[in-house]
Structures are given as C-alpha cells and as structure tokens.
DOZADREN-762161 format. One record per residue (C-alpha): chain; x, y, z; residue in one letter; residue number from 1. Coordinates in steps of 0.2 Angstrom, whole numbers, plus 5000, padded with zeros to 4 digits. Each point is the difference from the previous one (the first is absolute). Layout:
<koltors>
   kette     c1     c2     c3   rest    nr
       A      X      Y      Z      A   NUM
...
</koltors>
This chain:
<koltors>
   kette     c1     c2     c3   rest    nr
       A   4999   5001   5001      M     1
       A   5010   5015   4993      A     2
       A   4997   5016   5006      S     3
       A   5010   5019   4998      S     4
       A   4994   5003   5018      S     5
       A   5013   4996   5015      P     6
       A   4995   4983   5008      L     7
       A   4996   4998   5017      L     8
       A   5017   4995   5009      P     9
       A   4999   4982   5006      R    10
       A   4999   4994   5018      H    11
       A   5002   4982   5001      D    12
       A   4988   4993   5014      G    13
       A   4990   5014   5001      S    14
       A   4983   5005   4994      A    15
       A   4991   5017   4997      L    16
       A   4984   5004   4996      V    17
       A   4994   5009   4987      V    18
       A   4982   5002   5005      G    19
       A   4983   4993   4999      G    20
       A   5008   4981   4999      P    21
       A   5013   5002   4989      T    22
       A   5015   4993   5010      T    23
       A   5018   5002   4995      V    24
       A   5012   4983   5005      L    25
       A   5018   5001   4997      D    26
       A   5002   4979   5004      L    27
       A   5017   4989   4996      G    28
       A   5007   5014   4986      G    29
       A   4981   5000   4992      L    30
       A   4987   5014   5001      R    31
       A   4984   4994   5001      F    32
       A   4983   5013   4997      V    33
       A   4984   4995   5008      S    34
       A   4984   5006   4991      D    35
       A   5007   5015   4993      P    36
       A   4988   5015   5000      T    37
       A   5009   5018   4993      F    38
       A   4984   5008   4994      D    39
       A   4997   5018   5006      D    40
       A   4985   5004   5011      P    41
       A   4982   4998   4991      G    42
       A   4987   4988   4997      P    43
       A   5001   4983   4994      H    44
       A   4983   4994   4996      G    45
       A   4991   4998   5017      Y    46
       A   5017   5001   5010      L    47
       A   5010   5016   5004      T    48
       A   5018   5004   5001      K    49
       A   5004   5013   5013      T    50
       A   5018   5003   5000      I    51
       A   5014   4995   4987      G    52
       A   5017   4990   5005      P    53
       A   5013   5001   5010      A    54
       A   5012   4996   4986      V    55
       A   4995   5000   4981      T    56
       A   4998   4988   4990      G    57
       A   5016   5004   4990      T    58
       A   5013   4997   5015      R    59
       A   4996   4984   5002      L    60
       A   5002   4997   4981      A    61
       A   5015   4987   5005      D    62
       A   4986   4987   5008      A    63
       A   5004   4983   4998      D    64
       A   4985   4992   5004      V    65
       A   4982   5008   5002      V    66
       A   4986   4991   5012      L    67
       A   4981   5001   4997      V    68
       A   4990   4993   5011      S    69
       A   4984   5004   4990      H    70
       A   4999   5010   4983      D    71
       A   4981   5004   5003      N    72
       A   4999   5015   5010      H    73
       A   5009   5016   4998      A    74
       A   5003   5003   5016      D    75
       A   5015   4987   4999      N    76
       A   5002   5002   4982      F    77
       A   4996   5016   4990      D    78
       A   5005   5006   4984      D    79
       A   5018   5006   5004      S    80
       A   5003   4983   5009      G    81
       A   4996   4990   4984      R    82
       A   5012   5009   4989      A    83
       A   5012   4998   5014      F    84
       A   4998   4981   5002      A    85
       A   4998   4997   4980      S    86
       A   5018   5008   4998      A    87
       A   5006   4990   5016      A    88
       A   5011   4984   4995      P    89
       A   4988   4988   5009      L    90
       A   4981   5002   5008      L    91
       A   4994   4988   5011      L    92
       A   4983   5000   5006      T    93
       A   4984   4988   4999      T    94
       A   4996   4987   4987      T    95
       A   4986   5011   4993      G    96
       A   5007   5015   5000      G    97
       A   5018   4994   4992      A    98
       A   4986   4994   4985      E    99
       A   4992   5019   5000      R   100
       A   5018   5007   4999      L   101
       A   5009   4990   4989      G   102
       A   5021   5001   4999      T   103
       A   5009   5005   5012      P   104
       A   4988   4992   5013      A   105
       A   5001   4980   5007      K   106
       A   4984   4994   5009      G   107
       A   5002   4992   5018      L   108
       A   4987   4991   5009      A   109
       A   5000   4999   5018      A   110
       A   5016   4991   5007      W   111
       A   5008   5001   4982      D   112
       A   5018   5006   5002      T   113
       A   5012   5009   4988      H   114
       A   5018   4998   5002      T   115
       A   5011   5016   4992      L   116
       A   5020   4999   5002      T   117
       A   5008   5013   5010      R   118
       A   5015   5010   4994      P   119
       A   5011   4992   5011      D   120
       A   4995   4984   4994      G   121
       A   4987   4993   5013      G   122
       A   4981   4999   4998      E   123
       A   4985   5008   5006      L   124
       A   4983   4992   5000      T   125
       A   4984   5009   4997      V   126
       A   4987   4991   5008      T   127
       A   4981   5003   4994      A   128
       A   4989   4999   5018      V   129
       A   4980   5001   5002      P   130
       A   4991   5017   5002      A   131
       A   4982   5003   5003      V   132
       A   4997   5017   4993      H   133
       A   4982   5003   5010      G   134
       A   4991   4993   5015      P   135
       A   5001   4981   5002      E   136
       A   4981   4995   4998      D   137
       A   4999   5014   4986      G   138
       A   4993   4994   4983      E   139
       A   5012   4989   4989      A   140
       A   5004   5000   4982      D   141
       A   4998   4985   4988      A   142
       A   5017   4999   5003      D   143
       A   4997   5000   5020      G   144
       A   5009   5014   5003      D   145
       A   4993   5016   5010      I   146
       A   4999   5017   4991      N   147
       A   5014   4993   4988      C   148
       A   5015   4990   4999      Q   149
       A   5015   5004   5011      T   150
       A   5017   4994   5006      I   151
       A   5011   5005   5015      G   152
       A   5020   4998   4998      F   153
       A   5013   4993   5010      V   154
       A   5018   5002   4994      L   155
       A   5012   4989   5007      S   156
       A   5019   4996   4997      G   157
       A   5017   4992   5007      D   158
       A   5006   5015   5013      G   159
       A   4986   5013   4996      L   160
       A   4986   5003   5011      P   161
       A   4982   4992   4996      T   162
       A   4991   5015   4995      V   163
       A   4977   4996   4999      Y   164
       A   4991   5013   4989      I   165
       A   4983   4998   5006      S   166
       A   4991   5007   4985      G   167
       A   4982   5005   5001      D   168
       A   4997   4986   5013      N   169
       A   4983   5003   5012      A   170
       A   5003   4984   5007      S   171
       A   5008   4996   5018      I   172
       A   4999   4981   4996      R   173
       A   5007   5001   4985      T   174
       A   5016   5007   5010      V   175
       A   4999   4986   5012      A   176
       A   5002   4987   4987      E   177
       A   5014   5011   4990      I   178
       A   5010   5000   5016      S   179
       A   4996   4981   5002      R   180
       A   5009   4996   4983      K   181
       A   5014   5014   5001      V   182
       A   5014   4994   5013      S   183
       A   5002   5020   5006      R   184
       A   4997   5016   4994      V   185
       A   5012   5014   5004      D   186
       A   4991   5015   4994      A   187
       A   4981   5001   4992      A   188
       A   4994   5014   4989      V   189
       A   4981   4999   5007      L   190
       A   4988   5009   4987      H   191
       A   4989   5009   5010      A   192
       A   4987   5014   5002      G   193
       A   4985   4992   5002      A   194
       A   4995   5004   4981      A   195
       A   4981   5001   5000      R   196
       A   4991   5000   4984      V   197
       A   4982   5009   4998      P   198
       A   4989   4984   4997      G   199
       A   5013   4987   5002      K   200
       A   4997   4989   5013      F   201
       A   4988   5012   5010      R   202
       A   5017   5010   5000      E   203
       A   5010   4989   5011      R   204
       A   5017   5000   4998      P   205
       A   5009   4992   4984      V   206
       A   5019   5004   5010      S   207
       A   5006   4996   5017      L   208
       A   4993   5012   5011      D   209
       A   5013   5006   5014      S   210
       A   4994   4988   5015      V   211
       A   5002   4986   4986      R   212
       A   5016   5005   4993      A   213
       A   5006   5000   5018      A   214
       A   4993   4983   5001      A   215
       A   5009   4995   4984      A   216
       A   5015   5007   5007      A   217
       A   4999   4990   5016      A   218
       A   4996   4983   4991      I   219
       A   5015   5001   4987      L   220
       A   5012   5005   5016      G   221
       A   5009   5012   4987      A   222
       A   5012   5013   5008      P   223
       A   4997   5013   4988      V   224
       A   4982   5004   4993      N   225
       A   4998   5013   4990      I   226
       A   4982   5006   4995      P   227
       A   4996   5006   4982      V   228
       A   4983   5005   4990      H   229
       A   4995   5011   5014      Y   230
       A   5000   5017   4993      D   231
       A   4997   5007   4983      G   232
       A   4983   4994   4994      W   233
       A   4985   5005   5008      D   234
       A   4993   4984   5001      H   235
       A   5013   4995   5014      F   236
       A   4992   5006   5016      T   237
       A   5013   4996   5013      E   238
       A   5017   5010   4997      G   239
       A   5018   4999   5011      R   240
       A   4993   5004   5017      E   241
       A   4989   4989   5001      V   242
       A   5009   4987   4996      I   243
       A   5014   5005   5011      E   244
       A   4987   5001   5016      H   245
       A   4994   4982   4994      A   246
       A   5018   4994   5002      F   247
       A   5003   5009   5017      D   248
       A   4984   4992   5004      D   249
       A   5006   4983   4996      A   250
       A   5014   5005   5010      G   251
       A   5013   4997   4986      I   252
       A   5004   5016   4993      T   253
       A   5019   4994   5002      S   254
       A   4996   4989   4982      V   255
       A   4993   5015   4992      L   256
       A   5008   5010   4986      R   257
       A   4993   5016   4994      V   258
       A   5010   5016   4993      A   259
       A   4995   5013   4988      D   260
       A   4997   4993   4983      H   261
       A   5016   4998   4990      G   262
       A   5011   4997   5013      T   263
       A   5011   4981   5001      W   264
       A   4994   4990   5012      L   265
       A   5014   4985   5006      P   266
       A   4990   4983   4997      L   267
       A   5010   4992   5015      K   268
       A   4997   5008   5018      P   269
</koltors>
C-alpha cells in the first residue's frame, strides 16, 4: 500500500486506537488494522458518524493485514475503510464478507486459522473466533446469525502476546467459550459502547455494554484490556467514563488501558 504521506512509525508490541472500532496493532513485525473507519463525520444511512479518525488511512498505508469483523455496517467499515482495505495485501473477514468483497479478502469461519510469516522468520497465527452481534435471543437469519455474520480474532505466535479482538460481540457466553478454548489471552481489544440501533432487538445492545466489557475482561483474565467502539458514532450509548466506572465497580481498574485516541498502548503490562 503506497502513500505520499508520512507513515506512522511502528511500535512493535503496541496498539493504537484510531477511533470507533478502528485499532492499529503492531505485533511480531507485522502491522494489523482492524475494522477500518477513516471517513469524516457525517451520515451513513441510518447511522451517523460524529468524530473523524485520530490517524488517517494514508499514514497506515503500510498495513500488512486488515481485519474486518463484518462488512455489513458502516460504523465498522465505512467508505474510506473499504478503499483502505481493498488496497491492503491481505484482508481477513467473514466467509460471506470475502465473497462480497473479493480480492484481497480471505474468508474465515469461527475457529479457522490463517498463518503469516513474520519478518524475523517466525510465524503469527490469526484465529477467527465467534461473535454474536446482538442479544442471544435475537431473531437469527437463515444462516443462524443474529444481526449478521460476525467474527472476532485472536493473534498469537511464539514469544508474542496473545491478543483477542472481540469484534461486535454482545455475548458473555461467547467470551466464556473463547476463554475455554484459547489457553491464554494477554491483551483484549473489546468492542464496547453499548451500541443500540432504533428498531433492532428492542434497542438492546448489539455490542458489549460497559458492565459486560468488565465481565469479559474478568473472564479472559487478560492483564491488558483496551476498550474501543465507544465513541465516534451517535448510536454508541456508553462512553469512556462509563467504561472506567464499570471496571472500577468490578475492582479491575488495574487491567484497563485507555488513552486519548492516537496514543500507543503496550500490549503487555
């Protein structure tokens, strides 16, 4: 991905929240960008973006892999995000998303893996994990998905922190399943914000609310938890202060990592 703008210097072993769900993860010499959203504020159908990105897509044009939890909703994949992903060497997303998007997309079902070669000669494995994009009792489509097909991701490799990216998952039961199957999670990127959409699921959250985000952190036992997906769109109903309060109520503020968007956060304590 070529660009004339200065590229954002890499910080291996760190994450940076761009805004909304969009997160940069530099890990094992590779740069990942998850759920890219780089549009300016404005309407996107029934959703409205309220805050632009802290870092433009042109500064991340050296991304090695783009991760898209689902391509169906603009708050996870807006117009500029689509253009950014289409120029990437590799896009990992749902099986349905890969069919819609074409090259360079590769579709993964839950528990499928894709192995990447690291610059140091080692390997990094991306594992797709389940996500439920709404209440568990929400009406499912013909494929059994609630709201739409959605996945999260686990990034792992020898000598690297294991990182879980939840995608738009609202299910604590699903977090528990992932915790049972993944031996260790060192850092979790949690899509919080209690997203609520008029006319859907009696306006119950389609992403983690703050209490469930704290519960997910406790279940996973990760020493680093980075909330995302809590500002930048008007249907996100719980912001940073509410998340901080929930972690404090749970007595686990020590594992919460929040900073102004555009700030690097270590993926290890």
